[in-house]
VOBA-1610 file (N, C-alpha, C; in pm, whole numbers, padded with zeros to 5 digits, always signed):
BEGIN
Unk+03438+00307+01350Unk+03420+00386+01227Unk+03360+00522+01261Unk+03416+00630+01197Unk+03370+00764+01230Unk+03228+00785+01182Unk+03157+00874+01254Unk+03016+00898+01224Unk+02996+00956+01085Unk+03092+01043+01038Unk+03075+01103+00907Unk+03090+01000+00796Unk+03176+00897+00818Unk+03193+00791+00718Unk+03067+00706+00711Unk+03009+00677+00828Unk+02884+00599+00832Unk+02773+00671+00758Unk+02761+00802+00783Unk+02656+00879+00717Unk+02675+00881+00566Unk+02801+00894+00522Unk+02829+00901+00379Unk+02806+00767+00311Unk+02849+00659+00377Unk+02842+00527+00316Unk+02698+00478+00302Unk+02619+00498+00400Unk+02486+00439+00403Unk+02374+00539+00370Unk+02414+00662+00333Unk+02316+00764+00295Unk+02207+00780+00402Unk+02250+00772+00527Unk+02155+00785+00637Unk+02122+00931+00668Unk+02211+01022+00624Unk+02195+01160+00665Unk+02061+01221+00624Unk+02018+01208+00496Unk+01886+01265+00460Unk+01772+01207+00543Unk+01780+01077+00571Unk+01675+01014+00651Unk+01675+01067+00794Unk+01796+01078+00854Unk+01806+01130+00991Unk+01757+01273+00998Unk+01798+01355+00899Unk+01755+01495+00897Unk+01604+01506+00882Unk+01546+01419+00797Unk+01401+01420+00778Unk+01329+01387+00908Unk+01381+01290+00984Unk+01320+01253+01112Unk+01330+01369+01211Unk+01447+01436+01213Unk+01466+01549+01306Unk+01370+01663+01271Unk+01360+01697+01141Unk+01269+01804+01099Unk+01125+01767+01131Unk+01089+01640+01107Unk+00955+01590+01139Unk+00924+01607+01288Unk+01021+01567+01373Unk+01000+01576+01518Unk+00988+01721+01564Unk+01075+01809+01511Unk+01072+01950+01551Unk+00942+02015+01504Unk+00897+01979+01384Unk+00770+02034+01332Unk+00654+01997+01422Unk+00647+01869+01462Unk+00540+01825+01550Unk+00549+01893+01686Unk+00672+01907+01738Unk+00690+01968+01870Unk+00645+02115+01869Unk+00687+02189+01766Unk+00650+02330+01759Unk+00499+02345+01739Unk+00442+02260+01652Unk+00297+02266+01631Unk+00223+02233+01760Unk+00274+02134+01835Unk+00209+02095+01960Unk+00209+02210+02060Unk+00323+02275+02074Unk+00330+02384+02173Unk+00276+02516+02117Unk+00248+02521+01987Unk+00176+02636+01933Unk+00034+02639+01988Unk-00024+02520+02009Unk-00158+02516+02068Unk-00156+02573+02209Unk-00050+02541+02284Unk-00035+02594+02420Unk-00016+02746+02416Unk+00072+02792+02325Unk+00100+02935+02315Unk-00026+03012+02275Unk-00103+02953+02182Unk-00225+03022+02138Unk-00322+03040+02254Unk-00337+02939+02337Unk-00430+02948+02449Unk-00379+03047+02554Unk-00249+03053+02570Unk-00191+03150+02663Unk-00208+03293+02612Unk-00185+03314+02481Unk-00204+03446+02423Unk-00350+03488+02433Unk-00440+03396+02403Unk-00582+03426+02412Unk-00619+03466+02555Unk-00564+03394+02651Unk-00592+03426+02791Unk-00538+03564+02828Unk-00419+03597+02777Unk-00359+03727+02807Unk-00444+03840+02749Unk-00486+03824+02622Unk-00565+03928+02557Unk-00702+03943+02622Unk-00753+03837+02684Unk-00886+03839+02744Unk-00881+03847+02897Unk-00762+03876+02952Unk-00744+03894+03096Unk-00782+03767+03172Unk-00733+03653+03122Unk-00752+03525+03190Unk-00616+03462+03218Unk-00614+03344+03278Unk-00490+03275+03309Unk-00448+03177+03200Unk-00545+03112+03136Unk-00512+03011+03038Unk-00473+02880+03104Unk-00417+02783+03028Unk-00380+02653+03086Unk-00280+02667+03201Unk-00314+02614+03317Unk-00224+02625+03432Unk-00235+02506+03528Unk-00296+02397+03483Unk-00318+02283+03571Unk-00226+02166+03540Unk-00210+02134+03410Unk-00131+02017+03371Unk+00017+02053+03370Unk+00088+02018+03478Unk+00229+02049+03487Unk+00255+02192+03528Unk+00382+02229+03553Unk+00415+02367+03591Unk+00380+02464+03479Unk+00305+02570+03515Unk+00259+02673+03421Unk+00174+02613+03308Unk+00122+02493+03329Unk+00040+02429+03227Unk+00117+02376+03108Unk+00249+02354+03122Unk+00333+02313+03009Unk+00301+02174+02957Unk+00235+02092+03037Unk+00199+01958+02992Unk+00060+01953+02929Unk-00003+02069+02914Unk-00137+02073+02856Unk-00144+02014+02715Unk-00045+02043+02625Unk-00051+01980+02492Unk-00048+01828+02497Unk+00030+01772+02591Unk+00034+01627+02605Unk-00101+01575+02653Unk-00161+01647+02747Unk-00294+01607+02797Unk-00397+01613+02685Unk-00388+01716+02599Unk-00481+01726+02485Unk-00462+01610+02388Unk-00335+01572+02365Unk-00307+01461+02276Unk-00362+01330+02329Unk-00343+01306+02459Unk-00397+01184+02520Unk-00549+01183+02511Unk-00610+01300+02533Unk-00756+01310+02523Unk-00804+01273+02383Unk-00734+01324+02280Unk-00773+01294+02143Unk-00764+01145+02113Unk-00656+01083+02158Unk-00638+00939+02133Unk-00739+00854+02209Unk-00779+00900+02327Unk-00867+00819+02412Unk-01014+00839+02380Unk-01048+00942+02301Unk-01189+00966+02269Unk-01246+00853+02183Unk-01376+00838+02191Unk-01441+00733+02112Unk-01429+00762+01963Unk-01398+00659+01887Unk-01387+00670+01742Unk-01525+00653+01680Unk-01575+00757+01616Unk-01709+00753+01557Unk-01698+00777+01407Unk-01751+00684+01328Unk-01760+00700+01183Unk-01908+00694+01148Unk-01968+00804+01101Unk-02112+00803+01071Unk-02149+00692+00973Unk-02261+00628+00997Unk-02304+00516+00913Unk-02337+00559+00770Unk-02371+00686+00752Unk-02407+00736+00619Unk-02287+00795+00544Unk-02170+00787+00603Unk-02053+00846+00540Unk-01986+00745+00447Unk-01898+00797+00360Unk-01811+00711+00279Unk-01688+00680+00365Unk-01681+00562+00419Unk-01584+00532+00524Unk-01439+00547+00477Unk-01410+00500+00356Unk-01272+00509+00307Unk-01228+00655+00293Unk-01311+00735+00228Unk-01277+00877+00210Unk-01281+00952+00343Unk-01367+00910+00434Unk-01377+00973+00566Unk-01245+00961+00642Unk-01176+00849+00623Unk-01046+00829+00686Unk-00935+00894+00603Unk-00950+00891+00470Unk-00847+00946+00382Unk-00833+01098+00397Unk-00944+01170+00416Unk-00942+01316+00420Unk-00843+01373+00521Unk-00859+01345+00651Unk-00763+01400+00748Unk-00621+01348+00729Unk-00608+01223+00682Unk-00474+01167+00660Unk-00403+01244+00549Unk-00473+01272+00439Unk-00413+01347+00328Unk-00377+01489+00370Unk-00465+01552+00447Unk-00439+01689+00493Unk-00314+01694+00581Unk-00297+01596+00667Unk-00181+01591+00756Unk-00053+01562+00677Unk-00059+01469+00584Unk+00060+01432+00506Unk+00111+01550+00424Unk+00020+01620+00356Unk+00062+01734+00274Unk+00119+01847+00361Unk+00066+01862+00482Unk+00120+01964+00573Unk+00264+01934+00611Unk+00293+01807+00635Unk+00429+01767+00676Unk+00527+01769+00559Unk+00478+01745+00438Unk+00566+01738+00321Unk+00628+01872+00284Unk+00561+01981+00318Unk+00607+02113+00273Unk+00741+02155+00333Unk+00777+02101+00448Unk+00902+02143+00514Unk+01025+02079+00453Unk+01008+01987+00356Unk+01122+01911+00303Unk+01221+01999+00227Unk+01174+02106+00161Unk+01263+02186+00077Unk+01308+02315+00144Unk+01278+02331+00272Unk+01318+02453+00343Unk+01459+02437+00399Unk+01554+02525+00363Unk+01689+02519+00423Unk+01687+02583+00561Unk+01715+02504+00663Unk+01706+02553+00801Unk+01835+02618+00849Unk+01941+02606+00771Unk+02068+02666+00809Unk+02170+02644+00699Unk+02286+02710+00712Unk+02396+02688+00619Unk+02452+02547+00640Unk+02518+02489+00539Unk+02571+02352+00553Unk+02670+02339+00669Unk+02665+02225+00736Unk+02761+02190+00840Unk+02876+02114+00779Unk+02998+02135+00830Unk+03115+02064+00784Unk+03158+01964+00889Unk+03151+01834+00854Unk+03188+01726+00945Unk+03287+01636+00875Unk+03411+01629+00928Unk+03514+01544+00868Unk+03548+01583+00726Unk+03542+01713+00695Unk+03572+01759+00561Unk+03457+01749+00463Unk+03346+01688+00503Unk+03228+01675+00417Unk+03121+01778+00457Unk+03055+01835+00357Unk+02949+01931+00384Unk+02814+01861+00388Unk+02735+01892+00491Unk+02602+01833+00506Unk+02501+01947+00513Unk+02416+01953+00410Unk+02315+02059+00403Unk+02205+02036+00506Unk+02162+02144+00569Unk+02052+02136+00666Unk+01919+02155+00592Unk+01900+02070+00492Unk+01782+02073+00407Unk+01756+01931+00360Unk+01635+01883+00381Unk+01604+01744+00350Unk+01619+01717+00201Unk+01566+01805+00116Unk+01573+01786-00029Unk+01604+01919-00096Unk+01724+01932-00150Unk+01765+02054-00219Unk+01737+02037-00368Unk+01613+02063-00409Unk+01574+02049-00549Unk+01573+02187-00615Unk+01601+02188-00745Unk+01612+02318-00813Unk+01477+02381-00845Unk+01368+02313-00813Unk+01234+02370-00832Unk+01159+02369-00698Unk+01230+02402-00592Unk+01172+02397-00457Unk+01049+02485-00442Unk+01048+02602-00508Unk+00934+02693-00497Unk+00810+02630-00560Unk+00828+02566-00677Unk+00716+02498-00741Unk+00666+02381-00655Unk+00759+02312-00593Unk+00722+02202-00503Unk+00633+02252-00390Unk+00672+02364-00329Unk+00592+02422-00221Unk+00451+02456-00266Unk+00441+02525-00380Unk+00310+02563-00430Unk+00225+02441-00466Unk+00290+02339-00524Unk+00217+02219-00563Unk+00161+02143-00444Unk+00244+02124-00341Unk+00199+02050-00223Unk+00091+02127-00148Unk+00106+02259-00138Unk+00005+02341-00071Unk-00130+02329-00142Unk-00128+02327-00276Unk-00253+02318-00351Unk-00319+02182-00335Unk-00240+02077-00308Unk-00298+01943-00287Unk-00372+01936-00153Unk-00328+02016-00055Unk-00387+02011+00078Unk-00536+02034+00080Unk-00586+02113-00015Unk-00730+02143-00017Unk-00811+02017-00042Unk-00753+01917-00109Unk-00826+01793-00135Unk-00858+01720-00005Unk-00767+01728+00093Unk-00794+01665+00222Unk-00917+01724+00289Unk-00932+01856+00279Unk-01048+01923+00337Unk-01174+01889+00258Unk-01164+01896+00126Unk-01281+01871+00042Unk-01330+01727+00057Unk-01237+01632+00058Unk-01274+01491+00072Unk-01340+01467+00208Unk-01282+01526+00314Unk-01337+01507+00448Unk-01477+01565+00461Unk-01499+01685+00405Unk-01631+01747+00414Unk-01735+01674+00334Unk-01699+01630+00211Unk-01796+01562+00126Unk-01829+01423+00180Unk-01727+01349+00227Unk-01749+01211+00271Unk-01831+01203+00400Unk-01840+01314+00474Unk-01917+01313+00599Unk-02067+01300+00576Unk-02112+01339+00456Unk-02255+01338+00424Unk-02334+01425+00523Unk-02274+01541+00554Unk-02334+01637+00646Unk-02335+01773+00576Unk-02450+01841+00577Unk-02461+01966+00501Unk-02367+02074+00553Unk-02348+02079+00685Unk-02257+02180+00741Unk-02112+02151+00702Unk-02074+02022+00706Unk-01938+01983+00665Unk-01915+02013+00518Unk-02016+01984+00435Unk-02001+02010+00291Unk-01990+02160+00264Unk-02071+02241+00331Unk-02061+02387+00313Unk-01923+02438+00356Unk-01873+02385+00468Unk-01739+02424+00513Unk-01632+02384+00414Unk-01644+02264+00356Unk-01547+02218+00256Unk-01552+02303+00130Unk-01674+02339+00087Unk-01688+02426-00031Unk-01628+02563-00006Unk-01652+02615+00114Unk-01593+02745+00150Unk-01442+02736+00147Unk-01387+02628+00206Unk-01242+02613+00214Unk-01180+02604+00076Unk-01239+02521-00012Unk-01183+02505-00146Unk-01193+02635-00225Unk-01306+02704-00216Unk-01321+02832-00287Unk-01221+02935-00236Unk-01204+02939-00105Unk-01112+03035-00045Unk-00969+03007-00086Unk-00928+02881-00079Unk-00790+02848-00112Unk-00760+02872-00259Unk-00853+02833-00346Unk-00832+02855-00489Unk-00823+03004-00519Unk-00908+03084-00455Unk-00910+03229-00479Unk-00778+03293-00437Unk-00729+03259-00319Unk-00609+03325-00268Unk-00480+03264-00320Unk-00488+03141-00375Unk-00369+03083-00438Unk-00330+03161-00563Unk-00426+03223-00630Unk-00395+03301-00750Unk-00306+03419-00714Unk-00349+03498-00615Unk-00269+03614-00573Unk-00136+03569-00514Unk-00137+03460-00439Unk-00011+03409-00382Unk+00084+03366-00493Unk+00030+03298-00595Unk+00114+03256-00707Unk+00175+03373-00780Unk+00097+03480-00800Unk+00149+03598-00868Unk+00259+03664-00784Unk+00238+03668-00651Unk+00343+03726-00565Unk+00470+03641-00568Unk+00455+03509-00579Unk+00572+03422-00588Unk+00644+03442-00721Unk+00567+03463-00830Unk+00629+03493-00960Unk+00711+03621-00951Unk+00658+03721-00881Unk+00733+03846-00859Unk+00862+03818-00784Unk+00855+03733-00682Unk+00975+03696-00606Unk+01076+03625-00696Unk+01027+03536-00783Unk+01117+03464-00873Unk+01185+03562-00969Unk+01112+03665-01013Unk+01174+03768-01098Unk+01287+03839-01023Unk+01264+03866-00895Unk+01367+03935-00816Unk+01491+03849-00795Unk+01470+03719-00772Unk+01580+03629-00736Unk+01638+03555-00856Unk+01556+03533-00959Unk+01603+03462-01077Unk+01622+03313-01057Unk+01555+03255-00958Unk+01571+03112-00931Unk+01445+03054-00868Unk+01428+02922-00885Unk+01321+02848-00820Unk+01373+02766-00703Unk+01503+02773-00678Unk+01565+02694-00571Unk+01554+02768-00438Unk+01498+02703-00336Unk+01486+02767-00204Unk+01623+02791-00141Unk+01718+02700-00163Unk+01852+02719-00107Unk+01921+02838-00172Unk+01900+02857-00302Unk+01960+02971-00372Unk+01897+03102-00326Unk+01765+03102-00301Unk+01698+03221-00249Unk+01758+03261-00115Unk+01783+03161-00029Unk+01845+03190+00100Unk+01987+03242+00083Unk+02064+03181-00009Unk+02204+03220-00029Unk+02214+03363-00082Unk+02120+03406-00165Unk+02123+03542-00219Unk+02100+03648-00112Unk+02041+03610+00001Unk+02013+03705+00108Unk+02119+03696+00218Unk+02239+03656+00179Unk+02348+03636+00274Unk+02375+03762+00355Unk+02389+03744+00486Unk+02415+03857+00573Unk+02293+03947+00585Unk+02315+04076+00576Unk+02206+04172+00590Unk+02228+04293+00500Unk+02355+04325+00476Unk+02389+04446+00403Unk+02504+04415+00308Unk+02486+04445+00181Unk+02590+04416+00083Unk+02585+04518-00029Unk+02702+04571-00065Unk+02715+04666-00175Unk+02622+04786-00158Unk+02611+04832-00033Unk+02534+04953-00006Unk+02384+04933-00008Unk+02336+04807+00004Unk+02192+04783+00000Unk+02158+04663+00085Unk+02033+04661+00135Unk+01986+04546+00211Unk+01976+04423+00121Unk+02015+04309+00170Unk+02010+04186+00091Unk+01876+04115+00103Unk+01799+04141+00207Unk+01675+04067+00228Unk+01569+04113+00128Unk+01493+04019+00078Unk+01395+04049-00027Unk+01282+04141+00021Unk+01257+04143+00150Unk+01153+04233+00202Unk+01184+04378+00168Unk+01311+04417+00178Unk+01349+04555+00151Unk+01350+04584+00002Unk+01365+04480-00080Unk+01362+04500-00225Unk+01220+04522-00276Unk+01122+04452-00216Unk+00983+04465-00259Unk+00889+04430-00144Unk+00864+04524-00054Unk+00776+04494+00062Unk+00631+04466+00022Unk+00587+04516-00093Unk+00449+04493-00138Unk+00427+04344-00164Unk+00526+04278-00222Unk+00517+04134-00248Unk+00500+04057-00118Unk+00575+04097-00017Unk+00561+04030+00114Unk+00421+04051+00172Unk+00368+04173+00161Unk+00235+04202+00215Unk+00129+04114+00149Unk+00135+04101+00017Unk+00039+04016-00055Unk+00054+03871-00012Unk+00178+03825-00006Unk+00204+03686+00032Unk+00156+03658+00174Unk+00177+03752+00264Unk+00137+03734+00404Unk-00015+03723+00417Unk-00089+03811+00349Unk-00235+03806+00354Unk-00286+03674+00297Unk-00225+03630+00186Unk-00266+03502+00126Unk-00231+03385+00217Unk-00120+03395+00289Unk-00082+03288+00381Unk-00185+03275+00494Unk-00237+03389+00542Unk-00343+03384+00642Unk-00465+03311+00590Unk-00501+03341+00463Unk-00618+03278+00403Unk-00594+03129+00377Unk-00473+03093+00332Unk-00443+02954+00300Unk-00442+02866+00424Unk-00407+02923+00538Unk-00402+02845+00663Unk-00533+02852+00742Unk-00634+02915+00683Unk-00766+02928+00749Unk-00758+02996+00885Unk-00670+03092+00896Unk-00657+03165+01021Unk-00745+03289+01019Unk-00792+03332+01135Unk-00869+03455+01148Unk-00787+03571+01089Unk-00848+03660+01012Unk-00992+03676+00988Unk-01045+03596+00869Unk-00970+03493+00827Unk-01010+03412+00710Unk-01056+03272+00751Unk-01108+03256+00872Unk-01146+03121+00918Unk-01291+03088+00885Unk-01337+03130+00769Unk-01475+03104+00726Unk-01506+02955+00708Unk-01411+02870+00666Unk-01444+02728+00650Unk-01490+02661+00780Unk-01440+02706+00895Unk-01480+02645+01022Unk-01599+02719+01082Unk-01585+02849+01095Unk-01696+02939+01131Unk-01797+02874+01225Unk-01750+02843+01347Unk-01831+02762+01439Unk-01966+02823+01475Unk-01980+02955+01462Unk-02107+03018+01498Unk-02218+02991+01397Unk-02181+02953+01274Unk-02284+02928+01173Unk-02275+02789+01111Unk-02156+02729+01110Unk-02140+02597+01048Unk-02101+02488+01150Unk-02106+02519+01278Unk-02081+02422+01386Unk-01943+02358+01377Unk-01850+02423+01310Unk-01716+02365+01296Unk-01677+02339+01152Unk-01770+02347+01061Unk-01736+02335+00920Unk-01701+02194+00877Unk-01596+02182+00795Unk-01565+02056+00728Unk-01532+01942+00824Unk-01493+01970+00947Unk-01463+01860+01040Unk-01572+01842+01147Unk-01694+01882+01115Unk-01805+01869+01210Unk-01824+01725+01257Unk-01819+01628+01165Unk-01850+01488+01198Unk-01729+01410+01249Unk-01612+01473+01255Unk-01491+01399+01292Unk-01471+01399+01443Unk-01419+01290+01493Unk-01392+01276+01637Unk-01257+01209+01656Unk-01217+01196+01780Unk-01094+01128+01816Unk-00975+01188+01739Unk-00880+01104+01698Unk-00758+01157+01639Unk-00776+01203+01496Unk-00886+01162+01428Unk-00910+01216+01294Unk-00939+01366+01303Unk-01014+01406+01404Unk-01033+01548+01431Unk-00900+01611+01470Unk-00821+01539+01551Unk-00691+01588+01593Unk-00598+01614+01476Unk-00604+01528+01372Unk-00519+01547+01255Unk-00553+01677+01184Unk-00682+01706+01169Unk-00723+01832+01105Unk-00675+01953+01186Unk-00700+01949+01318Unk-00663+02062+01402Unk-00512+02079+01410Unk-00440+01966+01418Unk-00294+01971+01431Unk-00229+02017+01301Unk-00286+01972+01187Unk-00230+02010+01058Unk-00238+02160+01035Unk-00340+02225+01090Unk-00351+02370+01075Unk-00235+02441+01144Unk-00193+02390+01258Unk-00078+02450+01327Unk+00052+02419+01255Unk+00060+02301+01194Unk+00178+02269+01113Unk+00185+02363+00993Unk+00070+02387+00928Unk+00066+02481+00815Unk+00108+02621+00858Unk+00067+02662+00977Unk+00105+02794+01027Unk+00256+02801+01050Unk+00314+02694+01104Unk+00459+02688+01127Unk+00535+02693+00995Unk+00493+02611+00898Unk+00562+02607+00769Unk+00546+02740+00695Unk+00426+02799+00700Unk+00404+02930+00636Unk+00496+03035+00696Unk+00513+03033+00826Unk+00602+03128+00893Unk+00747+03106+00850Unk+00787+02979+00838Unk+00923+02947+00794Unk+00945+02992+00650Unk+00845+02973+00563Unk+00857+03013+00422Unk+00867+03164+00411Unk+00788+03239+00487Unk+00798+03385+00484Unk+00934+03432+00533Unk+00987+03366+00636Unk+01121+03400+00685Unk+01225+03374+00578Unk+01209+03263+00505Unk+01304+03225+00401Unk+01295+03317+00280Unk+01173+03342+00231Unk+01155+03418+00107Unk+01188+03566+00123Unk+01157+03624+00238Unk+01161+03769+00249Unk+01254+03823+00357Unk+01290+03742+00456Unk+01368+03795+00568Unk+01500+03720+00589Unk+01555+03669+00481Unk+01691+03614+00487Unk+01703+03472+00534Unk+01595+03411+00581Unk+01605+03274+00631Unk+01702+03264+00746Unk+01805+03184+00729Unk+01904+03163+00835Unk+02013+03270+00836Unk+02006+03367+00746Unk+02106+03474+00741Unk+02076+03582+00846Unk+02180+03644+00897Unk+02163+03744+01001Unk+02279+03845+00994Unk+02261+03966+01047Unk+02367+04067+01043Unk+02491+04021+01119Unk+02607+04046+01060Unk+02734+04015+01126Unk+02773+03869+01121Unk+02709+03787+01040Unk+02741+03644+01040Unk+02881+03618+00985Unk+02931+03705+00897Unk+03064+03682+00840Unk+03176+03709+00940Unk+03144+03774+01052Unk+03246+03800+01153Unk+03277+03677+01238Unk+03197+03570+01225Unk+03218+03446+01300Unk+03308+03355+01217Unk+03426+03322+01271Unk+03526+03246+01195Unk+03487+03101+01175Unk+03432+03038+01278Unk+03396+02897+01271Unk+03269+02879+01187Unk+03279+02811+01071Unk+03158+02798+00985Unk+03047+02715+01051Unk+03085+02618+01132Unk+02981+02537+01199Unk+02906+02618+01303Unk+02979+02701+01379Unk+02914+02789+01477Unk+02825+02889+01405Unk+02874+02941+01292Unk+02794+03034+01211Unk+02665+02968+01164Unk+02676+02840+01124Unk+02558+02768+01076Unk+02459+02741+01189Unk+02509+02702+01307Unk+02421+02672+01420Unk+02349+02796+01469Unk+02419+02909+01470Unk+02352+03034+01506Unk+02246+03068+01403Unk+02277+03039+01275Unk+02180+03061+01168Unk+02053+02979+01187Unk+02068+02854+01233Unk+01951+02770+01261Unk+01865+02834+01369Unk+01931+02883+01476Unk+01857+02949+01584Unk+01787+03075+01533Unk+01855+03150+01445Unk+01795+03271+01388Unk+01674+03237+01303Unk+01687+03130+01222Unk+01576+03087+01137Unk+01454+03052+01220Unk+01474+02975+01327Unk+01361+02938+01411Unk+01308+03058+01489Unk+01397+03151+01524Unk+01352+03272+01592Unk+01259+03355+01503Unk+01296+03373+01376Unk+01211+03446+01282Unk+01078+03374+01263Unk+01085+03240+01253Unk+00963+03161+01233Unk+00868+03176+01352Unk+00922+03168+01472Unk+00840+03180+01592Unk+00779+03320+01602Unk+00853+03421+01557Unk+00797+03556+01556Unk+00674+03564+01468Unk+00680+03504+01349Unk+00564+03507+01260Unk+00449+03425+01315Unk+00479+03316+01385Unk+00372+03240+01451Unk+00301+03329+01552Unk+00378+03408+01626Unk+00318+03502+01721Unk+00229+03603+01650Unk+00274+03652+01532Unk+00193+03748+01456Unk+00062+03684+01411Unk+00068+03558+01367Unk-00054+03484+01330Unk-00152+03482+01447Unk-00100+03451+01566Unk-00186+03441+01684Unk-00237+03578+01727Unk-00153+03677+01719Unk-00190+03814+01755Unk-00308+03860+01669Unk-00298+03835+01539Unk-00406+03874+01446Unk-00535+03801+01481Unk-00523+03671+01515Unk-00644+03594+01544Unk-00723+03655+01659Unk-00656+03701+01761Unk-00726+03748+01881Unk-00748+03898+01884Unk-00727+03966+01770Unk-00751+04111+01766Unk-00841+04153+01651Unk-00852+04074+01544Unk-00929+04113+01425Unk-01050+04022+01410Unk-01168+04077+01390Unk-01288+03993+01374Unk-01292+03925+01237Unk-01376+03823+01226Unk-01389+03745+01103Unk-01461+03825+00994Unk-01415+03808+00868Unk-01483+03868+00754Unk-01617+03799+00728Unk-01706+03870+00658Unk-01818+03802+00593Unk-01765+03735+00467Unk-01839+03635+00419Unk-01783+03559+00307Unk-01775+03644+00180Unk-01870+03733+00159Unk-01862+03819+00040Unk-01743+03914+00049Unk-01711+03960+00170Unk-01594+04045+00189Unk-01465+03967+00161Unk-01463+03842+00204Unk-01348+03756+00180Unk-01321+03740+00031Unk-01426+03709-00047Unk-01409+03687-00191Unk-01379+03818-00264Unk-01439+03928-00220Unk-01409+04057-00281Unk-01263+04096-00261Unk-01212+04071-00140Unk-01072+04101-00113Unk-00980+04019-00202Unk-01014+03891-00219Unk-00929+03804-00299Unk-00930+03839-00447Unk-01051+03852-00506Unk-01063+03867-00651Unk-01056+04012-00698Unk-01111+04105-00619Unk-01120+04243-00667Unk-01008+04334-00617Unk-00936+04290-00514Unk-00831+04375-00459Unk-00693+04307-00471Unk-00679+04188-00413Unk-00546+04126-00408Unk-00494+04086-00545Unk-00579+04022-00628Unk-00532+03977-00759Unk-00493+04096-00848Unk-00579+04200-00863Unk-00534+04317-00942Unk-00410+04385-00882Unk-00406+04394-00750Unk-00293+04458-00683Unk-00164+04380-00709Unk-00173+04245-00701Unk-00054+04162-00725Unk-00009+04170-00871Unk-00104+04182-00965Unk-00068+04197-01106Unk+00001+04330-01131Unk-00051+04437-01071Unk+00013+04569-01084Unk+00153+04564-01026Unk+00168+04499-00912Unk+00300+04486-00849Unk+00395+04408-00938Unk+00344+04301-01002Unk+00427+04220-01092Unk+00477+04304-01209Unk+00386+04378-01272Unk+00424+04460-01387Unk+00521+04571-01345Unk+00492+04635-01232Unk+00579+04743-01184Unk+00719+04690-01152Unk+00726+04572-01091Unk+00856+04512-01060Unk+00932+04480-01188Unk+00860+04426-01290Unk+00925+04397-01417Unk+00978+04522-01485Unk+00898+04629-01485Unk+00943+04754-01546Unk+01063+04813-01472Unk+01060+04805-01339Unk+01172+04858-01260Unk+01299+04778-01287Unk+01286+04646-01294Unk+01405+04564-01320Unk+01455+04585-01462Unk+01362+04605-01559Unk+01403+04634-01697Unk+01478+04766-01704Unk+01427+04866-01627Unk+01496+04994-01626Unk+01634+04988-01565Unk+01651+04897-01468Unk+01781+04882-01403Unk+01872+04785-01479Unk+01820+04729-01589Unk+01901+04638-01669Unk+01915+04500-01612Unk+01819+04458-01526Unk+01827+04325-01465Unk+01735+04224-01532Unk+01664+04267-01637Unk+01581+04175-01714Unk+01628+04170-01859
//
């Protein structure tokens, strides 16, 4: 029996695609830790990991083994159930966000089209925002259940920071929805087909670069990346919300941050830089080859943004907490509202509203 008939009959394709996306997400997040340490070493004139395997390429595996082999410690004064639930919830929500991202154009196998997207829902943008907002509960639960003042302060910082910057991010997403007229992530990607159409750039970045700038700054804050890494702030909070965690529960928190960085990079590529679309794609006759190149382009854009995340971390110092909140409430939110109104007026003037 042909493979396409098997996939169609038993509905295995979504499950197989979900497993593949899950594996690729973990692999990229794992080697993001290696890349970050190499970038840090380069910026600081050091060598970085170079012992485990050639060029230190096995270092992420060594780190994973170390996490699994470390002693499992659950403080006697903690709420044990919530202490375990916190990192688990944070990891699960991080992995769930990639389900609605289209990684490429549909593949054609045996006359049937197979979308390179785990779940093509018509409210994919709302799904992304909803799952991202749930992630803060994993941090808050972990910090509170530890019964440690430093962990609780870190959790409070994280929740305040995420709630503050989710407002500006939400407004920027509303602006994007006005531009595209849809909540479907696959439709957003399809509207940015190619690179140039009817005498204008198709990518949303060129239509409204201010929206991308706001979204990018909020993405840095949502992923707790420098200069917005106040929840961890090891110099004053000893690690913040995961101070009391050890072994793989600590690993889940640390690993989920890299998964969030990967997914945020993929979402920025999708929303503003065409996703899997690229210049000259219509010149390729074979649709499957066109789709596979699109997948490579999508991951290339995503990896570029991961590099930008790391570059910022090792070049910009951390904000003070009052500066962080002032930027969120007094600058980004008013700026995003002005951008929203200006975009609406411009579209009304052009007859698109």
